[in-house]
C-alpha positions as CSV (number, residue, x, y, z in Angstrom):
1,M,-21.0,7.5,-13.4
2,G,-19.9,3.9,-13.5
3,V,-16.7,2.9,-11.7
4,L,-14.8,-0.3,-12.0
5,L,-12.4,-1.1,-9.1
6,I,-9.7,-3.7,-9.6
7,G,-8.7,-5.8,-6.6
8,S,-9.8,-7.9,-3.7
9,G,-8.2,-6.7,-0.5
10,G,-8.8,-4.5,2.5
11,R,-7.5,-1.5,0.4
12,E,-10.2,-2.1,-2.2
13,H,-12.9,-2.5,0.3
14,A,-11.9,0.9,1.8
15,L,-11.9,2.5,-1.6
16,A,-15.4,0.9,-2.4
17,Y,-16.6,2.4,0.9
18,A,-15.3,5.8,-0.1
19,F,-17.0,5.5,-3.5
20,S,-20.3,4.4,-2.1
21,R,-20.6,7.7,-0.2
22,N,-20.3,9.7,-3.4
23,Q,-23.5,10.4,-5.4
24,M,-21.4,10.6,-8.6
25,A,-21.0,6.8,-8.4
26,S,-24.2,5.5,-9.9
27,D,-22.8,2.0,-10.4
28,I,-19.8,0.5,-8.6
29,F,-18.2,-2.7,-10.0
30,C,-15.3,-4.7,-8.6
31,T,-13.2,-7.5,-9.8
32,P,-12.8,-9.9,-8.1
33,G,-13.9,-8.2,-4.9
34,N,-14.6,-10.0,-1.5
35,G,-17.3,-10.6,1.0
36,G,-17.4,-7.1,2.3
37,I,-17.1,-5.3,-1.1
38,A,-20.1,-7.3,-2.3
39,E,-22.3,-5.3,0.1
40,L,-21.3,-2.1,-1.7
41,A,-20.6,-3.1,-5.3
42,T,-21.4,-5.6,-8.0
43,C,-18.6,-8.1,-7.9
44,L,-17.6,-10.0,-11.0
45,D,-14.8,-12.2,-12.3
46,L,-12.8,-10.4,-15.1
47,D,-9.5,-11.6,-16.3
48,V,-7.5,-8.4,-15.7
49,N,-4.6,-9.9,-17.6
50,D,-6.8,-9.8,-20.7
51,H,-6.9,-6.0,-21.1
52,M,-9.4,-6.0,-23.9
53,S,-11.9,-8.0,-21.8
54,V,-11.7,-5.2,-19.3
55,V,-12.1,-2.6,-22.0
56,D,-15.2,-4.4,-23.4
57,F,-16.8,-4.6,-19.9
58,C,-16.3,-0.9,-19.4
59,R,-17.8,-0.1,-22.8
60,N,-20.8,-2.4,-22.2
61,N,-21.5,-1.1,-18.7
62,S,-20.9,2.6,-19.1
63,V,-17.8,2.6,-16.9
64,E,-16.2,6.1,-17.0
65,L,-13.4,5.5,-14.5
66,V,-11.3,2.4,-13.7
67,V,-9.4,2.5,-10.4
68,V,-6.6,-0.1,-10.2
69,G,-5.8,-1.1,-6.6
70,P,-2.9,-3.6,-6.7
71,E,0.5,-3.1,-8.4
72,L,0.6,-6.0,-10.8
73,P,-2.0,-4.7,-13.3
74,L,-0.3,-1.3,-13.2
75,V,3.2,-2.7,-13.9
76,D,1.5,-4.8,-16.6
77,G,0.2,-1.7,-18.4
78,L,-3.5,-1.9,-17.8
79,V,-3.8,1.9,-17.6
80,D,-2.1,2.2,-21.0
81,S,-4.6,-0.2,-22.6
82,L,-7.6,1.6,-21.1
83,E,-6.5,5.1,-22.0
84,A,-5.7,3.9,-25.6
85,Q,-9.4,3.0,-25.9
86,G,-10.6,6.4,-24.4
87,I,-11.4,5.0,-20.9
88,K,-10.2,7.0,-18.0
89,A,-8.1,5.2,-15.4
90,F,-6.6,6.2,-12.0
91,G,-3.0,5.0,-11.8
92,P,0.3,5.3,-13.6
93,T,1.2,4.0,-17.1
94,K,3.4,1.0,-17.4
95,A,6.5,3.2,-17.9
96,A,5.7,5.3,-14.8
97,A,4.9,2.2,-12.8
98,Q,8.6,1.3,-13.0
99,L,8.9,3.3,-9.8
100,E,7.6,0.2,-8.1
101,G,8.3,-2.4,-10.7
102,S,12.0,-1.8,-10.8
103,K,14.0,-0.8,-7.7
104,A,17.0,-0.1,-10.0
105,F,14.9,2.3,-12.0
106,T,14.0,4.2,-8.9
107,K,17.5,4.3,-7.6
108,Q,18.8,5.6,-10.8
109,L,16.1,8.3,-10.9
110,C,17.2,9.3,-7.4
111,S,20.8,9.6,-8.5
112,K,19.9,11.6,-11.5
113,Y,17.7,14.1,-9.7
114,N,19.5,14.3,-6.3
115,I,16.6,12.6,-4.4
116,P,17.9,11.5,-0.9
117,T,18.1,7.7,-0.6
118,A,20.4,5.0,0.6
119,D,23.7,4.5,-1.3
120,Y,23.4,1.6,-3.6
121,E,24.8,-0.5,-6.5
122,V,22.9,-2.6,-9.1
123,F,24.1,-6.0,-10.2
124,D,23.2,-8.3,-13.0
125,E,25.7,-11.1,-12.2
126,A,26.1,-13.0,-9.0
127,D,30.0,-13.1,-9.1
128,V,30.3,-9.4,-9.3
129,A,27.8,-9.0,-6.4
130,Y,29.8,-11.5,-4.3
131,C,32.9,-9.4,-4.8
132,Y,31.1,-6.2,-3.8
133,L,29.9,-7.8,-0.5
134,N,33.5,-8.3,0.6
135,D,33.9,-4.5,1.0
136,C,30.5,-3.8,2.5
137,S,29.7,-2.5,6.0
138,Y,27.0,-4.6,7.7
139,P,24.1,-4.7,8.0
140,V,23.3,-4.3,4.3
141,V,20.1,-4.6,2.4
142,I,19.7,-7.0,-0.6
143,K,16.7,-6.3,-2.9
144,A,15.4,-8.2,-5.9
145,D,14.9,-5.6,-8.6
146,G,11.4,-6.5,-9.6
147,L,8.1,-7.3,-7.9
148,A,8.4,-10.2,-5.5
149,A,5.2,-9.9,-3.5
150,G,6.9,-8.1,-0.6
151,K,9.4,-11.0,-0.1
152,G,12.3,-9.8,-2.2
153,V,14.0,-7.7,0.5
154,V,16.6,-9.1,3.0
155,I,18.4,-7.2,5.7
156,A,21.7,-9.1,5.9
157,H,23.5,-8.7,9.2
158,D,26.7,-10.4,8.1
159,H,28.6,-11.5,5.0
160,A,27.2,-15.0,5.1
161,Q,23.5,-13.8,5.2
162,A,24.3,-11.4,2.3
163,Q,25.8,-14.1,0.2
164,Q,22.8,-16.3,0.7
165,A,20.4,-13.5,-0.2
166,V,22.3,-12.8,-3.4
167,Q,22.4,-16.5,-4.2
168,D,18.6,-16.9,-3.6
169,C,17.9,-14.1,-6.1
170,F,20.1,-15.4,-8.9
171,D,19.1,-19.0,-8.3
172,G,15.5,-18.0,-9.2
173,R,13.8,-17.8,-5.8
174,F,11.9,-14.7,-7.0
175,G,11.6,-15.6,-10.6
176,D,12.3,-12.8,-13.1
177,A,12.2,-10.3,-10.3
178,G,15.6,-11.5,-9.1
179,T,17.5,-11.5,-12.3
180,S,18.9,-8.1,-11.3
181,I,19.5,-7.0,-7.7
182,V,20.1,-3.8,-5.7
183,I,22.5,-3.9,-2.8
184,E,22.1,-0.8,-0.6
185,E,23.2,0.9,2.6
186,Y,21.2,0.1,5.7
187,L,19.5,3.2,6.9
188,V,19.0,3.9,10.6
189,G,15.9,5.8,11.8
190,E,12.1,5.5,12.0
191,E,10.0,4.4,9.1
192,A,7.0,6.2,7.9
193,S,4.6,6.1,4.9
194,F,3.9,9.3,2.9
195,F,1.2,9.5,0.2
196,A,0.5,12.0,-2.5
197,I,-2.0,12.0,-5.4
198,C,-0.3,13.2,-8.6
199,D,-1.5,14.3,-12.0
200,G,1.9,14.3,-13.8
201,E,2.9,17.7,-12.7
202,S,1.3,18.7,-9.3
203,A,0.8,16.7,-6.1
204,M,-1.8,16.7,-3.4
205,E,-0.4,15.6,0.0
206,L,-2.4,13.0,1.9
207,P,-2.1,12.2,5.6
208,T,0.9,10.1,6.7
209,A,0.8,6.7,8.3
210,Q,2.9,4.0,9.9
211,D,2.4,0.3,9.5
212,H,3.6,-2.9,11.3
213,K,5.1,-5.5,9.0
214,C,6.2,-8.2,11.4
215,A,3.7,-10.9,12.2
216,F,3.9,-10.9,16.0
217,D,3.9,-8.5,19.0
218,G,7.2,-6.6,19.6
219,D,7.8,-6.3,15.9
220,V,9.2,-9.8,15.7
221,G,8.6,-12.8,13.4
222,P,8.4,-13.0,9.6
223,N,7.5,-10.0,7.5
224,T,3.9,-9.8,6.2
225,G,1.8,-7.6,4.0
226,G,1.1,-5.6,7.1
227,M,-0.6,-6.4,10.4
228,G,-1.9,-3.0,11.2
229,A,-1.4,0.7,10.7
230,Y,-2.2,4.1,12.1
231,S,-2.5,7.7,10.9
232,P,-1.0,10.2,11.3
233,A,2.6,9.1,11.9
234,P,3.9,11.2,14.8
235,V,7.4,11.2,13.4
236,M,6.2,13.2,10.4
237,S,6.2,16.7,11.8
238,Y,5.1,19.6,9.6
239,E,8.8,20.3,8.8
240,M,9.4,16.7,7.9
241,R,6.3,16.6,5.6
242,Q,7.5,19.8,3.9
243,R,11.0,18.4,3.4
244,T,9.5,15.2,2.0
245,M,7.4,17.2,-0.6
246,D,10.3,19.5,-1.5
247,E,13.2,17.0,-1.5
248,I,11.5,13.7,-2.6
249,I,8.0,14.0,-4.1
250,M,8.3,17.1,-6.3
251,P,11.8,16.2,-7.6
252,T,10.4,12.8,-8.5
253,L,7.5,14.3,-10.4
254,K,9.7,16.9,-12.2
255,G,12.2,14.2,-13.1
256,M,9.6,11.8,-14.4
257,K,8.1,14.5,-16.5
258,A,11.5,15.6,-17.8
259,D,12.2,12.0,-18.8
260,G,9.0,11.8,-20.8
261,I,7.1,9.5,-18.4
262,P,4.8,11.7,-16.2
263,F,3.4,10.1,-13.1
264,K,-0.3,10.0,-12.4
265,G,-2.0,8.2,-9.5
266,V,-0.9,7.6,-6.0
267,L,2.8,8.0,-5.1
268,F,3.4,6.1,-1.9
269,A,6.9,6.8,-0.5
270,G,8.3,4.5,2.1
271,L,10.6,6.7,4.1
272,M,13.3,6.4,6.7
273,I,13.4,9.5,8.9
274,T,17.1,9.7,9.7
275,S,19.2,12.2,11.6
276,D,19.8,13.9,8.2
277,G,16.1,14.0,7.4
278,P,13.8,11.9,5.2
279,K,15.3,9.4,2.8
280,L,13.4,7.3,0.3
281,I,13.5,3.6,1.0
282,E,11.2,2.7,-2.0
283,Y,8.2,3.8,-4.0
284,N,4.9,2.1,-4.4
285,V,2.6,3.3,-7.1
286,R,-0.7,2.6,-5.4
287,F,-2.3,3.0,-2.0
288,G,-0.8,0.9,0.7
289,D,-2.6,-2.0,2.4
290,P,-3.4,-1.6,5.3
291,E,-2.4,2.1,5.2
292,C,-5.3,2.9,2.8
293,Q,-7.8,1.8,5.4
294,V,-6.7,4.4,8.0
295,L,-6.6,7.2,5.3
296,I,-10.1,6.4,4.1
297,A,-11.4,6.3,7.7
298,R,-10.2,9.9,8.1
299,L,-11.4,11.1,4.7
300,R,-14.2,13.6,4.9
301,S,-14.4,14.8,1.2
302,D,-15.1,13.0,-2.0
303,L,-12.4,10.9,-3.5
304,L,-13.8,10.3,-6.9
305,P,-13.5,13.9,-8.2
306,V,-9.9,13.9,-7.0
307,M,-9.2,10.7,-8.9
308,L,-10.8,12.1,-12.1
309,A,-8.7,15.3,-11.7
310,S,-5.6,13.2,-11.4
311,S,-6.4,11.4,-14.6
312,D,-7.3,14.7,-16.4
313,G,-4.2,16.6,-15.2
314,K,-6.3,19.1,-13.2
315,L,-5.4,18.2,-9.7
316,D,-4.5,21.8,-8.8
317,R,-8.2,22.7,-8.7
318,M,-9.0,20.1,-6.0
319,V,-8.9,20.0,-2.2
320,N,-9.2,17.1,0.2
321,Q,-10.6,17.2,3.8
322,F,-9.6,14.8,6.5
323,D,-10.8,14.2,10.1
324,D,-8.4,15.6,12.6
325,R,-8.8,12.5,14.8
326,P,-6.2,9.7,14.4
327,A,-7.3,6.3,12.9
328,I,-5.9,2.9,13.5
329,T,-6.5,-0.5,11.8
330,I,-5.8,-3.9,13.2
331,V,-5.5,-6.8,10.8
332,M,-7.0,-10.1,11.8
333,A,-5.3,-12.9,9.9
334,S,-5.7,-16.7,9.6
335,K,-3.6,-18.7,12.0
336,G,-0.4,-19.7,10.2
337,Y,-0.1,-16.6,8.1
338,P,2.2,-15.6,6.5
339,G,2.9,-19.3,6.1
340,A,0.4,-22.0,5.4
341,Y,-3.1,-21.5,6.7
342,E,-6.5,-23.1,6.4
343,S,-9.4,-21.5,4.5
344,G,-13.2,-21.8,4.9
345,S,-13.7,-21.0,8.6
346,E,-16.8,-19.0,9.5
347,I,-16.5,-15.5,11.0
348,K,-19.4,-14.4,13.3
349,G,-20.2,-11.2,15.3
350,L,-19.2,-8.6,12.6
351,E,-22.5,-6.7,12.9
352,E,-22.2,-6.4,16.6
353,A,-18.5,-5.4,16.4
354,A,-19.3,-2.5,13.9
355,K,-22.2,-0.9,15.9
356,D,-20.0,2.0,17.1
357,P,-20.1,4.7,14.3
358,D,-16.4,5.2,14.7
359,I,-15.7,1.5,13.8
360,M,-15.3,0.3,10.2
361,I,-14.6,-3.3,9.3
362,F,-12.9,-3.7,5.9
363,H,-12.7,-7.2,4.5
364,A,-9.7,-8.6,2.8
365,G,-9.7,-12.4,2.4
366,T,-13.4,-13.2,2.8
367,K,-16.3,-14.5,0.8
368,N,-20.1,-14.4,1.5
369,E,-21.6,-17.8,1.1
370,D,-25.3,-18.0,1.6
371,G,-25.1,-15.1,4.2
372,R,-22.1,-16.6,6.0
373,I,-18.8,-14.8,6.0
374,L,-16.0,-17.2,5.4
375,A,-12.2,-16.6,5.6
376,T,-10.5,-17.3,2.3
377,G,-7.1,-15.6,2.7
378,G,-4.1,-14.9,4.9
379,R,-5.1,-11.3,5.9
380,V,-8.8,-11.5,6.4
381,L,-10.2,-8.4,8.2
382,N,-9.2,-4.9,9.0
383,I,-10.8,-3.6,12.2
384,T,-10.5,0.2,11.8
385,A,-11.4,2.9,14.4
386,L,-11.3,6.7,14.9
387,G,-10.5,8.3,18.3
388,K,-9.4,11.5,19.9
389,T,-6.0,10.0,20.3
390,V,-4.2,6.9,18.9
391,S,-4.7,5.3,22.3
392,K,-8.4,5.8,22.3
393,A,-8.8,4.7,18.7
394,R,-6.8,1.6,19.5
395,D,-9.0,0.8,22.6
396,K,-12.1,1.0,20.4
397,A,-10.6,-1.3,17.7
398,Y,-9.6,-3.9,20.3
399,A,-13.0,-3.7,22.0
400,A,-14.6,-4.4,18.6
401,I,-12.3,-7.4,18.0
402,E,-13.5,-8.9,21.3
403,K,-17.0,-9.1,19.8
404,I,-15.8,-11.1,16.8
405,D,-16.2,-14.8,17.0
406,W,-13.4,-16.3,14.9
407,P,-11.2,-18.9,16.8
408,Q,-9.1,-19.6,13.6
409,G,-7.8,-16.0,13.5
410,F,-5.1,-14.1,15.2
411,Y,-3.9,-10.5,15.5
412,R,-1.2,-8.4,17.1
413,K,-2.0,-6.8,20.5
414,D,0.4,-3.9,20.2
415,I,-0.5,-2.0,17.0
416,G,0.2,1.7,17.4
417,W,2.8,1.2,20.2
418,R,5.1,3.9,19.0
419,A,2.4,6.5,18.9
420,V,1.0,5.4,22.2
421,E,4.4,5.7,23.8
422,R,4.7,9.2,22.4
423,E,1.3,10.1,23.9
424,K,2.4,8.9,27.3
425,E,5.5,11.1,27.1
426,T,3.4,14.2,26.5
427,T,1.0,13.7,29.4
């Protein structure tokens, strides 16, 4: 079968890697792809905003399944356009993608169906929000309602910071995403990422993960798209996973179905594990990046049949198998990221770094130019490793990084520190 993958990051390289191991995938296409994906798939330049051009490509190239990696095409309704033309797609419809596209929508769903989350209020006018801030306990969280490329969330530690965050939203800093805002309670606990593949009614639990958002060691510096991740998340015990399924994931699926907008695809719950149990911070409606990389590293069964079953509403017939060993991924980014950075520097030593069979290098911001791998983005490489423990996986990943010749890059030296500390406590 022909498969079209939408996206260009490390997440999409990991998915292409999974598809390439499946004999069902006779042809793998990716738009726009990157330097690593090009070794596994035919990369092309389609305008995904022009839905009919994607439909025409699928028809002309016998594409039977489209897998949408990033959130923007999902929120824009690409799945709707494909399904209307009889082309199967993995991912939610535009209406269901509101779970990520609108924080207010998700909060209101939580209230309606008693899904545990932070207390909140939604505001469409700045003056009303300013008045509300006078009675808040700090810290408090200010969120632009819509998609803001991961930059629309501010933890305000005092009234002045909160006022500035509200003003930034309503002054247009985040465009249309900030025309409405959510002000919510600051939750205390440990964060974790929980994933489930859904078919509108049932859900298949995937391994948990934890990521590192801050740019620098010690979890300091500006927030990024993610500087590393590991799986599983030690804080997610069997009991906590069951509570997450019972209290958050399944009520969400039942609520969405009851409201006439069944959810299909990946439901990615960002959780805070509090003293009262798991609470939903936010939903994403696609695989995380870099969390997807550690999930794929552990995957031992075929992903494509599961994706097809999700699209067809037959997920209850499927099973997934994962390696018991932990996985870790360390992001190598261009110096200056998440601010300004230079593009075009050459990366060497990747083949030597990946000789260990437990090492996978997933590209993000790269291109292959006449056999040379060049950096083209902020987050550039994901050095991913399996090991008997998180500590051993981390050692392998950092040993691989030492073999990579790229002076223009940087990476955190402490990815996985929470899990490593827990391992030390048990020995």
